[in-house]
C-alpha positions as CSV (number, residue, x, y, z in Angstrom):
1,X,-68.1,107.1,118.1
2,X,-65.3,107.2,120.6
3,X,-63.3,105.2,118.2
4,X,-63.6,108.3,115.9
5,X,-62.2,110.5,118.6
6,X,-59.0,108.6,119.3
7,X,-58.4,107.9,115.6
8,X,-58.7,111.5,114.9
9,X,-56.3,112.4,117.6
10,X,-53.8,109.8,116.5
11,X,-53.9,111.1,112.9
12,X,-51.1,113.3,111.6
13,X,-52.0,116.4,109.8
14,X,-50.4,117.2,106.5
15,X,-48.0,119.8,107.9
16,X,-45.7,119.2,110.9
17,X,-44.3,122.1,112.9
18,X,-41.0,122.0,114.8
19,X,-42.3,123.5,118.0
20,X,-43.5,122.6,121.4
21,X,-47.3,122.1,121.7
22,X,-49.7,124.4,123.5
23,X,-52.0,121.5,124.3
24,X,-51.2,117.8,125.0
25,X,-53.7,114.9,125.1
26,X,-53.3,111.5,126.5
27,X,-55.7,108.6,125.7
28,X,-55.4,105.9,128.3
29,X,-56.2,102.1,128.3
30,X,-59.5,103.0,129.9
31,X,-60.4,105.3,127.0
32,X,-59.4,102.7,124.5
33,X,-61.6,100.2,126.2
34,X,-64.6,102.5,125.8
35,X,-63.7,103.0,122.2
36,X,-63.5,99.2,121.7
37,X,-67.0,98.7,123.2
38,X,-68.6,101.3,120.8
39,X,-66.6,100.0,117.9
40,X,-67.7,96.4,118.4
41,X,-71.3,97.4,118.4
42,X,-70.8,99.1,115.1
43,X,-68.8,96.2,113.7
44,X,-71.6,93.8,114.8
45,X,-74.2,95.8,112.9
46,X,-71.9,95.7,109.8
47,X,-71.5,91.9,110.0
48,X,-75.3,91.5,110.2
49,X,-75.5,93.2,106.8
50,X,-73.5,90.4,105.1
51,X,-75.2,89.6,101.8
52,X,-74.4,86.2,100.4
53,X,-75.1,85.6,96.7
54,X,-77.1,82.5,95.7
55,X,-74.9,79.4,95.5
56,X,-75.4,76.6,93.0
57,X,-73.5,73.6,91.8
58,X,-73.4,70.0,91.0
59,X,-72.1,67.2,93.2
60,X,-71.9,63.4,92.6
61,X,-73.5,61.6,95.5
62,X,-73.3,57.8,95.6
63,X,-75.4,55.9,94.7
64,X,-77.7,58.5,93.2
65,X,-75.3,60.1,90.8
66,X,-75.2,63.8,89.9
67,X,-77.2,66.1,92.1
68,X,-77.8,69.7,91.1
69,X,-78.3,72.1,94.1
70,X,-78.9,75.7,94.8
71,X,-78.9,77.8,98.0
72,X,-81.0,81.0,97.9
73,X,-82.3,83.9,100.0
74,X,-79.5,83.5,102.6
75,X,-79.5,86.0,105.4
76,X,-77.5,86.6,108.6
77,X,-79.9,86.2,111.6
78,X,-77.4,86.3,114.5
79,X,-73.9,87.7,115.1
80,X,-71.9,87.4,118.3
81,X,-68.5,89.0,119.0
82,X,-67.8,87.8,122.6
83,X,-64.0,88.4,122.4
84,X,-62.3,91.5,121.0
85,X,-59.5,93.9,121.6
86,X,-58.0,97.1,120.3
87,X,-54.3,97.1,121.0
88,X,-51.6,99.7,120.7
89,X,-48.5,98.7,118.8
90,X,-45.7,101.0,120.1
91,X,-44.4,103.3,117.4
92,X,-46.6,101.7,114.8
93,X,-50.4,102.1,115.2
94,X,-53.5,100.3,116.1
95,X,-54.5,96.6,115.8
96,X,-58.1,95.3,116.0
97,X,-58.6,91.7,116.9
98,X,-61.9,89.7,117.1
99,X,-61.9,86.1,118.3
100,X,-64.4,83.3,119.0
101,X,-67.1,85.1,117.0
102,X,-70.1,83.3,115.7
103,X,-72.7,83.7,112.9
104,X,-76.1,82.3,112.4
105,X,-77.4,82.1,108.8
106,X,-80.8,81.0,107.4
107,X,-81.6,80.2,103.7
108,X,-83.5,78.0,101.3
109,X,-82.3,75.0,99.4
110,X,-83.4,73.2,96.2
111,X,-82.2,70.0,94.5
112,X,-82.7,68.1,91.3
113,X,-81.5,64.5,90.8
114,X,-82.2,61.5,88.6
115,X,-83.0,64.2,86.0
116,X,-86.7,64.5,87.0
117,X,-86.8,64.5,90.9
118,X,-87.0,67.9,92.5
119,X,-87.1,68.8,96.2
120,X,-86.8,71.9,98.4
121,X,-86.7,73.2,101.9
122,X,-84.8,75.5,104.3
123,X,-81.6,75.3,106.2
124,X,-79.7,76.9,109.1
125,X,-76.0,77.4,109.3
126,X,-74.1,78.1,112.5
127,X,-70.5,79.3,112.2
128,X,-68.2,79.2,115.2
129,X,-64.6,80.2,115.8
130,X,-64.6,83.2,113.5
131,X,-61.4,85.2,113.8
132,X,-60.8,88.7,112.4
133,X,-57.5,90.7,112.6
134,X,-56.9,94.0,111.0
135,X,-54.4,96.9,111.1
136,X,-55.7,100.5,110.7
137,X,-53.8,103.1,108.7
138,X,-54.3,106.7,109.8
139,X,-53.4,109.6,107.6
140,X,-54.6,113.1,106.6
141,X,-56.9,113.9,103.8
142,X,-56.6,116.7,101.3
143,X,-58.0,119.2,103.8
144,X,-55.5,118.3,106.5
145,X,-58.1,116.4,108.5
146,X,-57.7,112.7,109.5
147,X,-58.7,109.8,107.4
148,X,-58.6,106.1,108.1
149,X,-58.3,102.9,106.0
150,X,-57.5,99.3,106.4
151,X,-53.9,98.4,105.9
152,X,-54.5,94.6,106.1
153,X,-57.2,92.3,107.2
154,X,-57.5,88.6,107.7
155,X,-60.7,86.5,108.4
156,X,-60.8,82.8,109.3
157,X,-64.1,81.0,109.4
158,X,-63.8,78.1,111.9
159,X,-66.2,75.2,112.3
160,X,-69.6,75.2,110.7
161,X,-72.7,73.1,111.2
162,X,-75.6,73.0,108.9
163,X,-79.1,71.7,109.5
164,X,-81.7,71.1,106.7
165,X,-85.4,71.3,107.1
166,X,-88.2,69.9,104.9
167,X,-88.1,67.6,101.8
168,X,-85.5,65.0,101.3
169,X,-83.1,66.5,103.8
170,X,-81.4,63.1,104.1
171,X,-80.0,63.8,100.7
172,X,-78.1,66.8,101.9
173,X,-76.5,64.9,104.7
174,X,-74.7,62.9,102.1
175,X,-72.9,66.0,100.7
176,X,-73.2,68.7,103.3
177,X,-69.4,68.9,103.5
178,X,-69.5,70.5,100.1
179,X,-72.2,72.9,101.1
180,X,-70.3,73.8,104.3
181,X,-67.2,74.6,102.4
182,X,-69.1,76.7,99.8
183,X,-70.8,78.7,102.5
184,X,-67.7,79.3,104.6
185,X,-65.8,80.5,101.6
186,X,-68.7,82.9,100.7
187,X,-68.7,84.3,104.3
188,X,-65.0,84.6,104.4
189,X,-64.9,86.7,101.2
190,X,-67.5,89.1,102.7
191,X,-66.0,89.8,106.1
192,X,-62.9,91.8,105.4
193,X,-64.6,94.2,102.9
194,X,-67.2,94.8,105.6
195,X,-64.5,95.6,108.1
196,X,-63.0,98.0,105.7
197,X,-66.4,99.6,105.1
198,X,-66.9,100.0,108.9
199,X,-63.5,101.8,109.2
200,X,-64.2,104.0,106.2
201,X,-67.6,104.9,107.7
202,X,-65.6,106.7,110.4
203,X,-64.2,109.3,108.0
204,X,-67.3,111.5,107.9
205,X,-67.2,111.7,111.7
206,X,-63.5,112.4,111.7
207,X,-64.2,115.4,109.5
208,X,-66.0,117.0,112.4
209,X,-62.7,117.4,114.4
210,X,-62.5,121.1,115.1
211,X,-58.9,121.6,113.9
212,X,-59.8,125.3,113.7
213,X,-62.5,126.3,116.3
214,X,-64.2,129.6,116.2
215,X,-64.3,131.3,119.6
216,X,-66.1,134.6,118.8
217,X,-66.0,137.4,116.3
218,X,-62.4,138.2,117.3
219,X,-60.7,134.9,117.8
220,X,-60.3,131.2,116.8
221,X,-58.1,128.5,118.2
222,X,-56.1,126.0,116.2
223,X,-55.8,122.3,117.3
224,X,-53.7,120.9,114.5
225,X,-50.9,118.5,115.5
226,X,-47.4,119.8,115.8
227,X,-45.7,116.4,115.8
228,X,-46.4,112.7,115.3
229,X,-48.2,110.9,118.1
230,X,-46.2,108.9,120.6
231,X,-47.7,105.4,121.0
232,X,-46.8,103.3,124.0
233,X,-48.1,100.0,125.3
234,X,-50.7,101.8,127.4
235,X,-51.5,105.2,125.9
236,X,-51.4,107.6,123.0
237,X,-49.7,110.9,123.6
238,X,-50.6,113.7,121.3
239,X,-49.2,117.2,120.7
240,X,-51.7,119.9,119.5
241,X,-50.8,123.4,118.5
242,X,-53.4,125.0,120.9
243,X,-52.9,128.6,119.8
244,X,-55.4,131.4,119.5
245,X,-55.4,133.6,116.4
246,X,-57.2,136.7,115.2
247,X,-59.9,135.5,112.8
248,X,-58.5,135.7,109.2
249,X,-55.1,136.7,110.3
250,X,-52.7,134.1,111.8
251,X,-50.0,136.2,113.4
252,X,-47.6,134.5,115.7
253,X,-47.1,136.1,119.2
254,X,-43.7,137.4,120.4
255,X,-43.3,134.3,122.6
256,X,-43.2,130.5,122.1
257,X,-44.6,127.5,124.0
258,X,-42.5,126.1,126.8
259,X,-42.2,122.3,127.1
260,X,-44.3,120.5,129.7
261,X,-45.2,116.9,130.4
262,X,-48.4,115.3,131.6
263,X,-48.0,113.1,134.7
264,X,-48.3,109.3,134.3
265,X,-52.0,109.0,135.4
266,X,-54.5,106.4,134.1
267,X,-57.7,106.7,136.2
268,X,-59.6,108.6,133.5
269,X,-60.1,107.9,129.9
270,X,-58.6,111.1,128.7
271,X,-56.1,113.7,130.0
272,X,-55.6,117.1,128.4
273,X,-52.9,119.6,129.3
274,X,-53.5,123.3,128.4
275,X,-50.4,125.3,128.7
276,X,-49.8,128.9,129.8
277,X,-48.8,129.6,126.2
278,X,-52.4,128.8,125.0
279,X,-53.8,131.2,127.6
280,X,-51.3,133.9,126.8
281,X,-51.9,133.6,123.1
282,X,-55.5,134.4,123.8
283,X,-54.5,137.5,125.7
284,X,-52.3,138.5,122.8
285,X,-55.1,138.0,120.3
286,X,-57.7,140.0,122.3
287,X,-55.2,142.8,123.1
288,X,-54.3,143.0,119.4
289,X,-58.0,143.2,118.5
290,X,-58.4,146.2,120.7
291,X,-61.1,144.7,122.8
292,X,-59.4,144.8,126.2
293,X,-60.8,148.2,126.9
294,X,-64.0,149.4,128.6
295,X,-65.8,152.7,128.9
296,X,-67.4,153.1,132.4
297,X,-70.3,155.4,132.8
298,X,-72.5,156.2,135.8
299,X,-75.4,154.0,134.6
300,X,-73.0,151.0,134.9
301,X,-72.7,151.7,138.7
302,X,-75.3,149.8,140.7
303,X,-78.2,152.1,141.6
304,X,-77.9,151.3,145.2
305,X,-74.3,152.5,145.4
306,X,-73.8,155.8,147.2
307,X,-70.8,156.4,144.9
308,X,-71.7,158.2,141.6
309,X,-69.5,158.8,138.6
310,X,-69.6,162.6,138.6
311,X,-67.3,165.6,139.3
312,X,-69.0,166.2,142.6
313,X,-67.8,162.9,144.0
314,X,-64.3,163.1,142.6
315,X,-64.2,166.8,143.5
316,X,-63.9,165.8,147.1
317,X,-60.6,164.1,146.4
318,X,-59.5,166.5,143.6
319,X,-61.1,169.8,144.4
320,X,-60.0,171.5,141.2
321,X,-62.2,169.0,139.2
322,X,-65.3,170.3,141.0
323,X,-64.2,173.9,140.4
324,X,-63.4,173.6,136.7
325,X,-66.2,171.2,135.8
326,X,-69.0,171.7,138.3
327,X,-72.1,169.5,138.1
328,X,-70.9,167.2,135.2
329,X,-71.1,163.5,134.8
330,X,-67.8,161.6,134.2
331,X,-66.7,158.8,132.0
332,X,-63.7,156.4,132.6
333,X,-61.8,154.5,129.9
334,X,-59.9,151.5,131.2
335,X,-57.5,150.1,128.6
336,X,-54.6,147.7,128.6
337,X,-51.3,149.1,127.4
338,X,-49.6,145.7,126.8
339,X,-50.5,142.1,126.7
340,X,-51.7,140.7,130.0
341,X,-49.5,138.0,131.4
342,X,-51.0,134.7,132.6
343,X,-49.1,132.4,134.9
344,X,-49.9,128.9,136.1
345,X,-48.6,127.8,139.5
346,X,-49.8,124.8,141.5
347,X,-53.5,125.5,142.4
348,X,-53.1,129.1,141.3
349,X,-53.8,130.8,137.9
350,X,-53.0,134.5,138.0
351,X,-53.4,137.3,135.4
352,X,-51.2,140.3,135.6
353,X,-52.5,143.3,133.7
354,X,-51.0,146.8,133.0
355,X,-53.6,149.4,132.0
356,X,-54.4,153.0,132.0
357,X,-57.5,154.7,133.5
358,X,-58.4,157.9,131.7
359,X,-61.1,160.1,133.3
360,X,-63.2,162.5,131.3
361,X,-65.8,165.1,132.2
362,X,-68.8,164.8,129.9
363,X,-69.8,168.3,128.6
364,X,-73.5,169.2,127.9
365,X,-72.8,168.8,124.2
366,X,-71.4,165.2,124.9
367,X,-67.8,166.2,124.2
368,X,-65.2,164.7,126.5
369,X,-62.8,166.9,128.5
370,X,-59.8,164.8,129.8
371,X,-59.2,165.2,133.5
372,X,-56.4,162.8,134.3
373,X,-54.7,159.5,133.4
374,X,-53.8,156.9,136.0
375,X,-51.5,153.9,135.6
376,X,-53.1,150.7,136.8
377,X,-51.2,147.5,137.8
378,X,-53.6,144.7,138.8
379,X,-53.5,141.1,139.6
380,X,-56.5,138.7,139.6
381,X,-56.8,135.1,140.5
382,X,-58.7,132.9,138.1
383,X,-61.0,130.0,138.8
384,X,-61.2,127.7,135.8
385,X,-63.9,125.0,135.1
386,X,-65.2,122.9,132.3
387,X,-68.6,123.8,130.9
388,X,-69.9,121.4,128.2
389,X,-67.1,121.1,125.6
390,X,-65.6,124.5,126.7
391,X,-63.2,125.7,129.3
392,X,-64.5,128.7,131.2
393,X,-63.4,130.8,134.1
394,X,-64.0,133.7,136.5
395,X,-61.7,136.1,138.2
396,X,-61.3,137.7,141.6
397,X,-59.2,140.8,142.4
398,X,-56.0,140.1,144.3
399,X,-54.3,143.5,144.3
400,X,-54.3,146.8,142.5
401,X,-51.9,149.7,142.4
402,X,-52.7,153.1,140.9
403,X,-50.2,155.9,140.2
404,X,-50.7,159.2,138.6
405,X,-49.6,159.3,134.9
406,X,-50.9,162.6,133.6
407,X,-53.2,165.3,135.1
408,X,-55.0,168.0,133.2
409,X,-56.3,169.6,136.4
410,X,-53.1,170.0,138.4
411,X,-51.3,167.6,140.8
412,X,-53.2,165.5,143.3
413,X,-52.7,162.5,145.6
414,X,-53.9,159.1,144.4
415,X,-53.3,157.4,147.8
416,X,-54.4,158.8,151.1
417,X,-56.3,161.6,149.4
418,X,-57.9,164.1,151.8
419,X,-61.7,164.2,152.2
420,X,-63.7,166.3,154.6
421,X,-66.2,165.0,157.0
422,X,-69.1,165.4,154.6
423,X,-67.8,162.6,152.5
424,X,-66.8,160.3,155.4
425,X,-70.4,159.0,155.6
426,X,-70.4,158.3,151.8
427,X,-67.2,156.3,152.0
428,X,-68.3,154.5,155.1
429,X,-71.5,153.4,153.3
430,X,-69.4,152.1,150.4
431,X,-67.2,150.3,152.9
432,X,-70.2,148.7,154.6
433,X,-72.1,147.7,151.4
434,X,-69.4,147.0,148.8
435,X,-66.0,146.5,150.3
436,X,-65.6,146.0,154.0
437,X,-61.8,146.4,153.6
438,X,-62.0,149.8,152.0
439,X,-59.6,152.3,153.4
440,X,-61.8,155.4,154.0
441,X,-60.5,158.5,152.4
442,X,-58.3,156.7,149.8
443,X,-58.9,157.6,146.1
444,X,-57.3,154.4,144.8
445,X,-59.7,152.4,147.0
446,X,-62.6,154.1,145.2
447,X,-61.2,152.8,141.9
448,X,-60.9,149.4,143.5
449,X,-64.6,149.5,144.1
450,X,-65.3,150.5,140.5
451,X,-63.1,147.7,139.3
452,X,-65.0,145.2,141.4
453,X,-68.4,146.5,140.6
454,X,-68.1,147.1,136.9
455,X,-64.9,145.8,135.2
456,X,-64.6,142.4,136.8
457,X,-68.3,141.4,136.2
458,X,-67.9,142.4,132.5
459,X,-64.7,140.2,132.3
460,X,-66.4,137.3,134.1
461,X,-69.4,137.4,131.8
462,X,-67.0,137.0,128.9
463,X,-65.0,134.3,130.5
464,X,-68.2,132.4,131.4
465,X,-69.0,132.0,127.7
466,X,-66.0,129.6,127.5
467,X,-63.5,128.6,124.9
468,X,-63.8,125.4,122.8
469,X,-61.8,122.3,123.5
470,X,-60.9,119.8,120.8
471,X,-63.9,117.6,120.0
472,X,-65.3,115.1,117.6
473,X,-69.0,114.8,116.9
474,X,-71.4,114.7,119.8
475,X,-68.8,114.2,122.4
476,X,-69.5,114.8,126.1
477,X,-67.1,115.1,129.0
478,X,-68.1,113.2,132.1
479,X,-66.7,113.2,135.7
480,X,-64.3,116.0,134.8
481,X,-61.6,117.2,137.2
482,X,-59.4,120.2,136.5
483,X,-56.1,121.0,138.2
484,X,-53.8,123.9,137.9
485,X,-50.1,122.9,137.8
486,X,-46.8,124.4,137.0
487,X,-47.0,126.1,133.6
488,X,-50.2,124.3,132.6
489,X,-53.6,123.1,133.7
490,X,-54.7,119.5,133.4
491,X,-58.2,118.2,132.7
492,X,-58.9,114.6,133.6
493,X,-62.2,113.2,132.2
494,X,-64.2,110.3,130.9
495,X,-66.0,110.5,127.6
496,X,-69.5,109.7,126.3
497,X,-70.9,109.9,122.8
498,X,-74.6,110.5,122.1
499,X,-76.5,110.1,118.9
C-alpha cells in the first residue's frame, strides 16, 4: 500500500501551475524501502496466481518412436522473491527489479506410445534464477488523479529441474528437456502480464488520494501538484499546492507562496513542509467566510468567576454605563477586521490578529444598545501537533492591546481605569483565581481575562479538530516529529498502512 502512496505523490496532475508550492513532500530511501517490502508481498501473491494452460505435444524418443504427452492441472505451489529493489532513475522515474527468484510447480502427466501403451503420474518443477525487470509509467487519469501502468517488462526464467512421480517415469527422463522448455516458455509468457496486473491494481488505491480534502462546512484544502516531481538518486521531492479555499468558491488570496526548501534529512521515511502561505490561506478563507467572530454572553463566563458580564461590573470602570443602563446584562462581539497574519520563525509560530470588541447592553425586550467599540491588537503563540492524519494546534496569548474606537456613552479610559475600593476585592479575586499577573484596576486587563476564559478556549476547540494532511488509503503516521522553522513547519515521520 505504501507503494500506492509514493506513486501517487510522484504522479503529475493534468494541469501544472507556474507558482511556488504551499506544501513540499520528500520521500527518502527509507520510505522507498518500506514500499518495496509491501510491494513485493503483493507481487508474490500475484505470481502465486499464475495459471498455466494444459500442454500437449508429440516427441520422438529413441528407440520407442513417437510419444504423445500431456501436462495438466498445473499449479504454482511455491514462490520466493529473495532479492528485489525499487530504484529511482534521476529525472526519469521508477525501476522495479527482482532477481534470484524461484517457483515451484506441481502437475499431472500422461503419455501414449507404441499406439496402445498409456501411462500417467505427477511431476514437480522447480524454477530457479527467475529475473524480472520493469519500468513504471505514472500519469494522470481523466479526473486529474494519478494512474500507473507498465512501460516495459522483461522476465527471464533461469534453470529448471523436473521430477516425475509414478508410472513409467523413466520415459520422461528421455525427453524431459522438451518438457522443461515448454514449461519455462509457458511461465515466461505469464509473468509480465501478472506484473502489469499488479501495477494496475494500484489504481483504485491511487484514486483515494485526497487531492481536494474537505475541512469543514466552510473550507477545503487542495493538494494538487504545481510542478513535476524532482527525482534524485536518493529521494523524490514533490511540490503540492497546499491552499485552503472556501467550499465551492476557489478565490485566490491577495498574497502568493514564498519559496522554501526542505533540509537534506533522511532519518524518516517521509518529510513534509507546510508553509506559512498554507496557514495564511486558511486565515483568509475563514475570515472571508465571516466565521472569525464571536458573541460573548454572561453564560459563557465560568460560574465560579467573580467577574460578570453586566452593566454593574463595567459601571465601576465606566460610571455612565451604570447610570444610563442600570441592572442590564451585556453582550460582547469580538470580530476580526482583516485577515490574521501567521508567521513561522524557528520554534515559534505566531498569529497576529486585528479585531474590534463591540459592547452592547441587552434591553429587557432583547434589543441591543451599543455602548462602545474597542480596537483590539493581539498576538498568540501556537503549539502545533499531528493527530492521526491531521495537523492540529492550540494557542496561548502573548500580548493584547486595547484602544478606544467609538464610545456611545462618553469618553473613558481603557488603561488604568479608576475603580473604587468596593471593586478592589473583586479584581483581586480575579487576579488570584484566573490571572496572577492581572493589573488591578485596569479595564484592558479585564478584557484579557475574558479573552483567556472564553475566546481562546473556543479557538482551541476548533484548532484541536485538525486539518487534513495529504493521504492515500489507510495510511498512518508513526514516530512523528514536528518542527517550526523559518517560513514553514516540517513534519518528519514514518508510515504504516493497515488493511
